[in-house]
VOBA-1610 file (N, C-alpha, C; in pm, whole numbers, padded with zeros to 5 digits, always signed):
BEGIN
Met+05138+10632+08663Met+05142+10504+08621Met+05106+10440+08765Thr+05029+10305+08781Thr+05003+10244+08826Thr+05082+10170+08939Pro+05123+10102+09048Pro+05232+10029+09093Pro+05221+09872+08967Glu+05072+09885+08942Glu+05031+09720+08872Glu+05125+09716+08741Asn+05135+09876+08695Asn+05185+09892+08558Asn+05334+09875+08573Lys+05344+09956+08692Lys+05492+09919+08734Lys+05574+09792+08713Asn+05521+09705+08798Asn+05506+09552+08776Asn+05552+09479+08640Ala+05430+09527+08581Ala+05401+09474+08414Ala+05540+09519+08359Asp+05588+09650+08390Asp+05684+09698+08298Asp+05820+09599+08373Leu+05824+09589+08475Leu+05963+09497+08521Leu+05992+09391+08448Leu+05836+09331+08514Leu+05836+09175+08420Leu+05831+09148+08257Gly+05809+09281+08219Gly+05822+09287+08079Gly+05971+09302+08010Val+06041+09357+08120Val+06222+09362+08113Val+06297+09280+08127Val+06256+09192+08271Val+06310+09082+08304Val+06309+08963+08204Ala+06172+08943+08222Ala+06159+08790+08122Ala+06002+08785+08140Ser+06010+08867+07995Ser+05805+08870+07949Ser+05784+08742+07918Asp+05852+08655+07896Asp+05817+08475+07860Asp+05842+08355+07950Leu+05807+08464+08094Leu+05808+08341+08184Leu+05710+08389+08323Pro+05625+08291+08370Pro+05579+08326+08474Pro+05611+08376+08564Lys+05513+08455+08651Lys+05582+08553+08789Lys+05664+08429+08899Ser+05631+08327+08911Ser+05719+08262+08979Ser+05861+08223+08938Glu+05884+08200+08816Glu+06026+08134+08763Glu+06078+08312+08789Val+06022+08437+08729Val+06104+08542+08708Val+06171+08557+08894Ile+06099+08571+08967Ile+06101+08574+09141Ile+06217+08461+09136Ala+06202+08322+09099Ala+06324+08264+09148Ala+06446+08264+09060Thr+06450+08367+08970Thr+06575+08404+08886Thr+06659+08497+08876Leu+06529+08599+08972Leu+06590+08729+09012Leu+06724+08765+08996Thr+06750+08757+09096Thr+06882+08793+09170Thr+06961+08726+09090Lys+06975+08605+09027Lys+07132+08558+08961Lys+07096+08636+08825Arg+06978+08691+08783Arg+06975+08792+08660Arg+07047+08940+08687Val+06986+08972+08804Val+07085+09131+08806Val+07245+09073+08843Met+07279+08992+08913Met+07408+08990+08891Met+07491+08957+08794Glu+07405+08901+08676Glu+07492+08928+08566Glu+07502+09096+08526Thr+07465+09156+08539Thr+07437+09253+08532Thr+07508+09330+08580Glu+07602+09313+08701Glu+07666+09378+08754Glu+07778+09432+08699Thr+07822+09551+08763Thr+07961+09610+08707Thr+08073+09619+08824Asn+08182+09610+08783Asn+08298+09621+08906Asn+08355+09751+08891Thr+08385+09841+09017Thr+08444+09949+09019Thr+08542+09972+09138Glu+08620+09867+09164Glu+08711+09850+09284Glu+08838+09964+09243Lys+08872+10040+09305Lys+08939+10182+09293Lys+09091+10158+09383Tyr+09203+10182+09415Tyr+09303+10146+09448Tyr+09407+10191+09401Gly+09518+10249+09511Gly+09661+10267+09466Gly+09746+10300+09547Trp+09896+10220+09504Trp+09967+10195+09618Trp+10092+10347+09583Lys+10143+10372+09650Lys+10232+10495+09630Lys+10358+10492+09595Leu+10401+10398+09682Leu+10525+10420+09678Leu+10623+10272+09569Tyr+10598+10186+09609Tyr+10696+10059+09540Tyr+10664+10063+09360Gly+10544+10120+09322Gly+10497+10126+09228Gly+10655+10231+09149Lys+10715+10344+09224Lys+10804+10397+09169Lys+10943+10353+09146Phe+10966+10227+09193Phe+11088+10205+09221Phe+11102+10053+09125Asn+11294+10022+09106Asn+11270+09920+09005Asn+11209+09805+09038Lys+11152+09664+08984Lys+11117+09565+09037Lys+11171+09449+08896Gly+11321+09380+08999Gly+11360+09302+08888Gly+11362+09159+08893Ile+11359+09081+08792Ile+11333+08944+08835Ile+11474+08850+08790Lys+11485+08822+08905Lys+11614+08697+08939Lys+11612+08598+08944Phe+11651+08561+08824Phe+11650+08388+08841Phe+11717+08296+08951Asp+11839+08369+09026Asp+11897+08276+09115Asp+11821+08362+09274Gly+11758+08437+09249Gly+11694+08482+09392Gly+11827+08576+09422Thr+11920+08638+09378Thr+12005+08725+09420Thr+12115+08879+09365Lys+12102+08947+09453Lys+12142+09071+09315Lys+12272+09143+09385Asp+12370+09152+09376Asp+12500+09216+09390Asp+12529+09371+09385Tyr+12554+09453+09524Tyr+12620+09558+09507Tyr+12706+09617+09508Asn+12787+09738+09446Asn+12892+09761+09465Asn+12921+09906+09503Tyr+12970+09900+09635Tyr+13036+10036+09690Tyr+13159+10092+09683Val+13218+10195+09623Val+13348+10232+09563Val+13356+10363+09620Glu+13479+10371+09702Glu+13564+10489+09753Glu+13670+10507+09643Tyr+13686+10666+09607Tyr+13770+10656+09491Tyr+13885+10726+09543Gly+14029+10663+09513Gly+14126+10726+09589Gly+14268+10747+09494Thr+14338+10809+09514Thr+14456+10832+09439Thr+14621+10873+09505Thr+14690+10878+09457Thr+14857+10887+09502Thr+14902+10946+09449Asp+14934+11096+09479Asp+15032+11217+09390Asp+15146+11211+09421Ser+15214+11206+09287Ser+15364+11237+09283Ser+15447+11354+09373Thr+15511+11334+09461Thr+15565+11434+09498Thr+15666+11523+09468Asn+15748+11431+09336Asn+15887+11506+09273Asn+15874+11438+09120Pro+15787+11524+09020Pro+15777+11421+08920Pro+15914+11431+08816Tyr+16018+11495+08870Tyr+16162+11487+08789Tyr+16226+11413+08840Ala+16179+11334+08951Ala+16280+11297+09007Ala+16324+11104+08912Asp+16388+11066+08974Asp+16428+10907+08915Asp+16336+10815+08978Thr+16224+10749+08914Thr+16125+10660+08942Thr+16172+10539+09051Thr+16129+10526+09113Thr+16121+10440+09229Thr+16027+10333+09222Ile+16033+10217+09293Ile+15947+10131+09346Ile+15800+10177+09394Glu+15855+10257+09488Glu+15708+10332+09573Glu+15618+10441+09461Asp+15648+10446+09364Asp+15588+10520+09258Asp+15477+10464+09201Phe+15493+10337+09213Phe+15370+10219+09139Phe+15310+10156+09231Asn+15305+10196+09379Asn+15270+10159+09436Asn+15135+10281+09548Gly+15074+10318+09426Gly+14967+10401+09446Gly+14822+10344+09549Glu+14750+10439+09546Glu+14613+10365+09663Glu+14518+10285+09524Thr+14483+10177+09581Thr+14356+10149+09513Thr+14228+10166+09539Asn+14079+10183+09469Asn+13964+10195+09478Asn+13968+10111+09600Lys+13847+10131+09712Lys+13843+10075+09839Lys+13668+10017+09747Val+13626+09897+09694Val+13518+09850+09660Val+13485+09769+09780Leu+13320+09760+09826Leu+13284+09648+09936Leu+13154+09597+09829Arg+13146+09477+09865Arg+13030+09430+09777Arg+12910+09354+09862Glu+12816+09335+09861Glu+12670+09345+09930Glu+12621+09272+09865Thr+12550+09143+09892Thr+12454+09057+09821Thr+12373+09026+09903Ile+12213+09076+09813Ile+12080+09060+09875Ile+12002+08918+09804Glu+11945+08892+09889Glu+11872+08739+09850Glu+11676+08767+09845Ala+11611+08717+09757Ala+11522+08719+09756Ala+11477+08640+09901Ser+11426+08643+10015Ser+11389+08534+10091Ser+11266+08498+10154Lys+11164+08632+10127Lys+11028+08641+10208Lys+10954+08551+10076Gln+10827+08548+10101Gln+10808+08466+10071Gln+10585+08508+10032Ser+10526+08515+09952Ser+10395+08578+09957Ser+10280+08460+09928Asn+10211+08415+09973Asn+10095+08351+09916Asn+09933+08412+09929Val+09867+08407+09801Val+09738+08524+09837Val+09628+08400+09729Lys+09541+08346+09850Lys+09454+08286+09768Lys+09350+08333+09731Thr+09248+08246+09642Thr+09122+08360+09568Thr+09017+08201+09556Lys+08901+08251+09563Lys+08776+08132+09567Lys+08730+08186+09411Met+08678+08085+09335Met+08594+08082+09208Met+08517+07943+09239Leu+08396+08019+09239Leu+08269+07909+09228Leu+08235+07855+09108Asp+08240+07685+09094Asp+08254+07620+08989Asp+08131+07658+08895Ser+08013+07705+08944Ser+07908+07798+08845Ser+07963+07904+08742Gln+08025+07974+08824Gln+08064+08087+08781Gln+08191+08023+08619Leu+08284+07906+08694Leu+08384+07895+08587Leu+08301+07819+08458His+08205+07774+08473His+08110+07651+08373His+08040+07780+08274Asn+08042+07885+08336Asn+07906+08012+08261Asn+08074+08082+08177Phe+08160+08019+08138Phe+08243+08086+08083Phe+08211+08043+07880Arg+08158+07948+07901Arg+08123+07856+07806Arg+08013+07956+07761Thr+07928+07952+07852Thr+07781+08002+07823Thr+07731+08172+07830Asn+07838+08253+07922Asn+07801+08331+07951Asn+07901+08451+07936Ala+07919+08560+07871Ala+08048+08640+07845Ala+08050+08743+07944Lys+07971+08811+08021Lys+07945+08876+08115Lys+07989+08852+08277Asp+07919+08717+08309Asp+07979+08615+08371Asp+08150+08613+08400Ala+08204+08587+08261Ala+08309+08547+08255Ala+08411+08647+08289Val+08336+08770+08239Val+08435+08920+08274Val+08433+08936+08401Ser+08282+08894+08459Ser+08342+08959+08573Ser+08428+08857+08689Leu+08404+08713+08662Leu+08500+08612+08735Leu+08646+08682+08738Val+08662+08726+08589Val+08845+08754+08577Val+08882+08839+08641Phe+08775+08962+08622Phe+08800+09083+08694Phe+08843+09062+08868Gln+08762+08997+08926Gln+08699+09027+09056Gln+08832+08942+09118Asn+08855+08833+09044Asn+08998+08734+09094Asn+09103+08788+09113Thr+09154+08858+08958Thr+09265+08895+08911Thr+09300+09028+09062Glu+09179+09093+09018Glu+09201+09226+09135Glu+09240+09221+09260Asn+09182+09120+09302Asn+09201+09105+09446Asn+09297+09023+09462Ile+09374+08946+09356Ile+09541+08912+09416Ile+09632+09024+09362Asn+09583+09127+09266Asn+09702+09224+09237Asn+09682+09318+09362Lys+09586+09337+09402Lys+09558+09431+09525Lys+09615+09380+09657Lys+09648+09236+09674Lys+09682+09177+09808Lys+09833+09203+09796Gln+09899+09096+09649Gln+10033+09112+09601Gln+10085+09257+09622Gly+10005+09349+09577Gly+10074+09540+09563Gly+10082+09546+09704Val+10005+09529+09791Val+10019+09564+09929Val+10145+09497+10029Val+10154+09364+09995Val+10200+09334+10021Val+10375+09386+09988Leu+10412+09409+09862Leu+10525+09526+09863Leu+10500+09626+09906Glu+10425+09695+09888Glu+10412+09862+09948Glu+10429+09844+10069Gln+10322+09763+10143Gln+10455+09781+10295Gln+10545+09744+10348Ala+10596+09648+10294Ala+10767+09607+10263Ala+10828+09738+10251Thr+10796+09781+10134Thr+10914+09886+10107Thr+10869+10020+10194Trp+10795+10050+10278Trp+10761+10107+10364Trp+10843+10081+10526Asn+10852+09953+10548Asn+10929+09896+10677Asn+11058+09954+10629Val+11120+09923+10529Val+11255+09933+10484Val+11286+10070+10511Leu+11190+10147+10439Leu+11202+10321+10445Leu+11231+10304+10572Asn+11121+10312+10668Asn+11163+10337+10863Asn+11241+10288+10902Ala+11326+10192+10836Ala+11460+10121+10920Ala+11585+10206+10836Gly+11592+10218+10760Gly+11696+10325+10664Gly+11691+10459+10685Lys+11593+10529+10720Lys+11573+10653+10723Lys+11723+10724+10805Tyr+11700+10860+10774Tyr+11766+10977+10811Tyr+11689+11082+10871Val+11671+11108+11001Val+11601+11215+11031Val+11617+11331+11070Ile+11608+11433+11013Ile+11606+11594+11051Ile+11502+11625+11135Asp+11545+11698+11272Asp+11434+11724+11383Asp+11449+11892+11313Val+11286+11884+11279Val+11256+12040+11270Val+11149+12087+11376Ser+11166+12008+11479Ser+11051+12052+11585Ser+11074+12203+11650Thr+11200+12261+11639Thr+11231+12386+11671Thr+11191+12539+11544Ala+11122+12473+11458Ala+11084+12557+11345Ala+11036+12669+11413Ala+10958+12754+11373Ala+10870+12851+11433Ala+10739+12801+11362Asp+10756+12791+11187Asp+10655+12749+11151Asp+10650+12683+10984Asp+10578+12632+10904Asp+10659+12586+10787Asp+10721+12637+10682Ile+10679+12745+10737Ile+10810+12827+10617Ile+10920+12812+10669Glu+10994+12786+10861Glu+11118+12746+10816Glu+11144+12621+10792Val+11062+12532+10820Val+11063+12403+10763Val+11083+12379+10602Asn+11038+12461+10541Asn+11058+12462+10402Asn+11200+12517+10400Lys+11247+12636+10488Lys+11402+12683+10417Lys+11516+12520+10479Val+11480+12475+10585Val+11557+12371+10558Val+11585+12230+10503Ile+11409+12235+10470Ile+11382+12129+10317Ile+11524+12173+10207Tyr+11511+12322+10166Tyr+11580+12367+10120Tyr+11736+12353+10105Gln+11794+12379+10237Gln+11887+12391+10241Gln+11958+12212+10263Thr+11895+12139+10257Thr+11925+11994+10277Thr+11940+11941+10095Leu+11846+12005+10024Leu+11836+11963+09877Leu+11979+12022+09808Ile+11996+12174+09862Ile+12128+12228+09797Ile+12225+12183+09860Glu+12264+12138+10002Glu+12337+12064+10039Glu+12384+11914+09955Gly+12293+11852+09926Gly+12337+11717+09853Gly+12379+11748+09717Glu+12371+11879+09649Glu+12448+11879+09500Glu+12581+11907+09514Thr+12617+11929+09666Thr+12767+11947+09683Thr+12845+11791+09686Thr+12951+11746+09602Thr+13014+11630+09623Thr+13096+11591+09768Ser+13048+11453+09831Ser+13057+11510+09955Ser+13128+11372+09998Lys+13226+11334+10065Lys+13214+11187+10171Lys+13151+11223+10326Ala+13084+11322+10317Ala+13046+11357+10469Ala+12907+11333+10483His+12840+11308+10376His+12628+11322+10381His+12624+11200+10458Pro+12547+11279+10573Pro+12478+11200+10706Pro+12394+11108+10670Tyr+12369+11097+10582Tyr+12233+11017+10523Tyr+12296+10907+10425Val+12415+10893+10416Val+12498+10804+10330Val+12516+10679+10418Gly+12483+10549+10416Gly+12502+10458+10512Gly+12387+10436+10587Asn+12495+10380+10729Asn+12377+10416+10861Asn+12414+10461+10970Gly+12557+10512+10977Gly+12627+10567+11080Gly+12642+10700+11109Gly+12547+10785+11024Gly+12552+10946+11063Gly+12646+10994+11019Asp+12754+10918+10910Asp+12873+11006+10902Asp+12921+10991+10791Gly+12843+10966+10714Gly+12870+10906+10567Gly+12928+10804+10548Ser+12969+10702+10598Ser+13017+10613+10580Ser+12944+10454+10552Ile+12994+10353+10519Ile+12932+10273+10443Ile+12969+10119+10548Thr+12961+10051+10582Thr+13038+09955+10644Thr+12933+09798+10655Ile+13040+09714+10574Ile+13025+09595+10510Ile+13107+09485+10607Asp+13058+09408+10688Asp+13169+09286+10726Asp+13299+09330+10774Gly+13263+09431+10864Gly+13377+09537+10942Gly+13473+09572+10842Glu+13430+09612+10744Glu+13514+09697+10603Glu+13437+09838+10615Thr+13488+09956+10630Thr+13434+10105+10630Thr+13488+10159+10475Ile+13367+10242+10435Ile+13455+10326+10327Ile+13353+10429+10329Asn+13416+10574+10286Asn+13290+10713+10283Asn+13299+10701+10086Pro+13200+10661+10032Pro+13239+10711+09877Pro+13179+10866+09853Ser+13240+10904+09764Ser+13268+11082+09752Ser+13069+11063+09663Met+12972+11128+09724Met+12877+11090+09628Met+12778+11245+09641Gln+12709+11274+09523Gln+12648+11371+09495Gln+12487+11375+09453Phe+12430+11420+09479Phe+12279+11405+09480Phe+12205+11543+09377Asn+12139+11509+09263Asn+12063+11642+09237Asn+11939+11659+09294Ser+11837+11768+09322Ser+11708+11779+09361Ser+11618+11734+09268Asn+11682+11702+09111Asn+11515+11613+09048Asn+11586+11447+09107Glu+11631+11373+09162Glu+11660+11293+09137Glu+11558+11192+09322Tyr+11527+11330+09346Tyr+11444+11322+09488Tyr+11279+11328+09463Ile+11212+11196+09536Ile+11058+11173+09524Ile+10984+11259+09649Met+10937+11365+09672Met+10851+11427+09786Met+10790+11383+09807Val+10731+11298+09984Val+10602+11294+10032Val+10628+11379+10149Ser+10484+11454+10153Ser+10432+11554+10238Ser+10326+11499+10298Ser+10321+11584+10443Ser+10170+11535+10536Ser+10068+11625+10478Pro+09958+11610+10499Pro+09850+11697+10465Pro+09879+11831+10517Glu+09914+11799+10676Glu+09928+11959+10767Glu+10037+11969+10710Phe+10127+11978+10665Phe+10277+12112+10614Phe+10237+12164+10454Ala+10238+12249+10490Ala+10250+12372+10374Ala+10335+12351+10277Thr+10378+12229+10228Thr+10512+12279+10159Thr+10479+12336+10050Asn+10589+12403+09987Asn+10596+12528+09881Asn+10701+12423+09747Thr+10550+12346+09720Thr+10592+12269+09572Thr+10460+12318+09483Val+10561+12335+09379Val+10461+12401+09248Val+10447+12309+09122Phe+10397+12242+09069Phe+10374+12148+08923Phe+10308+12253+08836Asn+10372+12249+08721Asn+10381+12368+08619Asn+10341+12288+08475Gly+10255+12168+08526Gly+10191+12043+08426Gly+10311+11973+08355Glu+10412+11994+08367Glu+10550+11890+08335Glu+10585+11839+08404Arg+10666+11921+08494Arg+10767+11903+08628Arg+10690+11955+08731Ser+10740+11898+08890Ser+10746+11958+08987Ser+10885+12060+09065Phe+10826+12126+09101Phe+10940+12203+09162Phe+10900+12236+09266Phe+11052+12279+09397Phe+11028+12302+09525Phe+11101+12442+09516Asn+10972+12549+09555Asn+11061+12689+09582Asn+11073+12732+09714Trp+11208+12811+09733Trp+11211+12888+09886Trp+11275+13038+09812Asn+11251+13104+09872Asn+11255+13251+09870Asn+11347+13280+09721Gly+11239+13248+09629Gly+11238+13327+09475Gly+11330+13188+09426Lys+11390+13080+09476Lys+11500+13001+09402Lys+11350+12826+09376Gln+11418+12810+09299Gln+11344+12669+09202Gln+11432+12585+09180Leu+11372+12458+09240Leu+11412+12315+09239Leu+11378+12230+09192Glu+11405+12124+09065Glu+11319+12084+09040Glu+11338+11905+09116Leu+11233+11864+09138Leu+11227+11758+09193Leu+11152+11633+09070Asn+11183+11528+09147Asn+11128+11411+09051Asn+10998+11376+09018Ser+10915+11395+09186Ser+10767+11376+09193Ser+10737+11407+09321Val+10621+11466+09297Val+10586+11519+09449Val+10466+11430+09496Met+10402+11441+09611Met+10301+11360+09667Met+10275+11396+09816Thr+10121+11389+09804Thr+10100+11439+09963Thr+10032+11324+10044Leu+10059+11253+10116Leu+10016+11150+10178Leu+09930+11116+10305Asp+09904+11066+10359Asp+09832+11087+10487Asp+09836+10913+10548Leu+09958+10912+10643Leu+10017+10833+10615Leu+09937+10748+10754Ala+09838+10798+10821Ala+09740+10750+10971Ala+09665+10680+10842Lys+09617+10661+10761Lys+09504+10633+10738Lys+09544+10547+10583Tyr+09623+10542+10574Tyr+09686+10448+10428Tyr+09751+10307+10432Glu+09674+10245+10422Glu+09666+10092+10443Glu+09795+10020+10348Gly+09886+10131+10262Gly+09999+10049+10246Gly+10086+10089+10369Ile+10085+10090+10490Ile+10165+10093+10633Ile+10113+10001+10676Ala+10178+09872+10690Ala+10125+09769+10808Ala+10057+09845+10935Asn+10164+09916+10969Asn+10111+09954+11100Asn+10179+10099+11131Pro+10081+10217+11129Pro+10131+10368+11098Pro+10191+10405+11269Ala+10140+10364+11350Ala+10196+10365+11474Ala+10354+10339+11506Lys+10371+10270+11435Lys+10509+10211+11475Lys+10605+10242+11342Thr+10576+10341+11288Thr+10668+10366+11147Thr+10735+10514+11194Asp+10757+10537+11354Asp+10821+10653+11390Asp+10813+10798+11303Leu+10697+10767+11200Leu+10672+10926+11128Leu+10556+10969+11109Ala+10473+10935+11289Ala+10341+11005+11335Ala+10377+11168+11291Asn+10429+11226+11340Asn+10455+11365+11307Asn+10587+11434+11222Phe+10583+11350+11099Phe+10678+11372+10980Phe+10614+11516+10915Lys+10690+11612+10874Lys+10653+11712+10797Lys+10671+11666+10608Ala+10770+11624+10594Ala+10813+11568+10475Ala+10901+11483+10471Ile+10907+11368+10341Ile+11037+11262+10319Ile+11091+11307+10194Leu+11195+11287+10176Leu+11250+11336+10052Leu+11329+11159+10028Ile+11264+11099+09916Ile+11331+10978+09893Ile+11400+10988+09771His+11507+10947+09745His+11671+10896+09635His+11557+10846+09519Lys+11532+10893+09414Lys+11478+10788+09314Lys+11537+10633+09268Asp+11623+10621+09326Asp+11672+10513+09339Asp+11723+10409+09463Ala+11639+10448+09530Ala+11714+10403+09738Ala+11659+10310+09740Phe+11533+10222+09651Phe+11477+10058+09665Phe+11498+09977+09543Asp+11526+09869+09587Asp+11522+09742+09456Asp+11451+09657+09558Ile+11323+09650+09422Ile+11269+09482+09447Ile+11298+09384+09398Ile+11341+09283+09445Ile+11396+09200+09367Ile+11279+09055+09395Met+11286+08997+09283Met+11134+08924+09260Met+11223+08740+09206Asp+11232+08674+09281Asp+11270+08542+09241Asp+11192+08465+09144Trp+11072+08440+09154Trp+10957+08382+09101Trp+10821+08444+09125Glu+10750+08414+09040Glu+10545+08465+09105Glu+10522+08335+09008Gly+10422+08287+09026Gly+10325+08192+08989Gly+10207+08144+09026Gln+10143+08067+08959Gln+10010+08051+09025Gln+09945+07941+08983Lys+09856+07881+09044Lys+09815+07730+09074Lys+09662+07702+09128Ile+09586+07643+09040Ile+09410+07621+09062Ile+09428+07482+09148Ala+09420+07511+09261Ala+09358+07390+09355Ala+09236+07340+09337Asn+09252+07190+09314Asn+09084+07140+09319Asn+09039+07061+09447Gly+08925+07113+09443Gly+08906+07002+09584Gly+08736+06994+09606Pro+08686+06852+09673Pro+08571+06844+09687Pro+08443+06943+09660Lys+08448+07035+09692Lys+08387+07176+09725Lys+08324+07206+09594Leu+08200+07282+09584Leu+08204+07362+09443Leu+08232+07464+09399Tyr+08392+07467+09470Tyr+08466+07579+09404Tyr+08566+07561+09398Gln+08673+07618+09330Gln+08830+07616+09302Gln+08885+07759+09378Val+08997+07733+09409Val+09115+07766+09491Val+09224+07838+09414Met+09238+07924+09386Met+09350+08003+09289Met+09456+08014+09404His+09592+08029+09365His+09684+08069+09471His+09780+08105+09399Asn+09806+08250+09412Asn+09967+08293+09359Asn+10048+08316+09489Tyr+10219+08294+09397Tyr+10290+08268+09453Tyr+10394+08377+09456Met+10453+08396+09533Met+10576+08526+09522Met+10633+08536+09585Lys+10757+08531+09574Lys+10914+08519+09598Lys+10997+08641+09585Tyr+11003+08723+09706Tyr+11030+08851+09679Tyr+11141+08884+09789Glu+11201+09011+09789Glu+11254+09105+09861Glu+11277+09276+09820Val+11258+09330+09929Val+11258+09474+09895Val+11391+09539+09967Tyr+11525+09600+09915Tyr+11627+09647+09996Tyr+11632+09786+09974Lys+11710+09862+10072Lys+11742+10000+10038Lys+11874+09996+10008Arg+11943+10089+09947Arg+12062+10065+09863Arg+12142+10187+10024Leu+12260+10144+10042Leu+12311+10225+10130Leu+12363+10345+10091Asp+12347+10389+09955Asp+12453+10493+09934Asp+12328+10602+09850Arg+12224+10541+09880Arg+12108+10680+09852Arg+11999+10712+09965Pro+12007+10859+09963Pro+11925+10864+10063Pro+11770+10875+10082Val+11736+10841+10205Val+11609+10866+10220Val+11603+10965+10394Ile+11549+11093+10336Ile+11585+11188+10441Ile+11393+11230+10502Val+11391+11244+10632Val+11221+11256+10677Val+11344+11401+10788Phe+11189+11492+10751Phe+11192+11576+10811Phe+11092+11608+10932Asp+11113+11573+11056Asp+11005+11524+11185Asp+11019+11621+11281Ala+10882+11625+11356Ala+10885+11731+11455Ala+10834+11659+11582Thr+10935+11621+11617Thr+10912+11528+11710Thr+10876+11561+11876Val+10864+11700+11874Val+10805+11792+11956Val+10689+11907+11891Thr+10600+11936+11927Thr+10480+12007+11911Thr+10543+12186+11966Pro+10545+12246+11783Pro+10670+12366+11860Pro+10517+12464+11931Thr+10578+12551+12013Thr+10480+12596+12092Thr+10466+12743+12043Ser+10350+12813+12048Ser+10326+12944+11969Ser+10407+12998+12039Thr+10423+13150+11910Thr+10543+13247+11964Thr+10418+13380+11958Lys+10287+13362+11968Lys+10243+13461+12018Lys+10207+13523+12130Glu+10242+13631+12180Glu+10193+13680+12322Glu+10062+13644+12315Thr+10045+13620+12493Thr+09880+13624+12515Thr+09898+13706+12639Lys+09775+13800+12619Lys+09723+13917+12685Lys+09657+13872+12821
//
């Protein structure tokens, strides 16, 4: 087929009823009408945790330390002291939605007018603008969650481990330790001794965590000993299997969901265990407004008032190699 014939075919497909000058003038618009959108992104962390709408923007948490008083002699006459047993200590903490995010996106008037005349342009407009808002507000919540994780983490230094097998052993031992009811889990609270302190009052709650309550995030460089059998994820070590809530591998250095990876203190992490209830995202309100202006476009605002909070009695454990281990091979 000659080039002339090819042009004739294009002319016939695009606008056989228009002269060539008008085809050239409208070709760009006609191509845009057939545009497809394939934006793809995904946030790893915040979507796994509860996002609650609170009309007053506040939420209360109670942390309880259980206690009891035993009677030394149940056959003795009852005295008033027998009714003065210990009460359970309860600390209350209130969190408030105090942060606001505003995302703006532009919509041309010409596109808005096409809602009545061209369905393809209408779909493209809705898709592009809603995805722009969803992505930006999503990254706001994702980065806030990682910031809270970084501030409330408990770090186990595995820099002295000879290899990844030894690191897997430490992770296994930590999971087993969590299954024991104890008042001394160091990753509870923020003092490193299992205690929770609020307004000067301190308690040591008795806590127990099963392995299937943990989300595990591993570094691409870490040979984590996990398997997925098509339904559930498991952590394996020395012939033993522990079920996990979920498993993901994440390259933090390249992840847009972290505002500044260099400031997260996770540059050398091997793995992170995150309790499935460690974070709570509260939303006071979310709304949209289209602002009219003198120009040939409208501006859509999406407002969101929120806060991301880490519960003090739910662990976030980071296995971090702060120092690169030296080689164990002998040099000749």
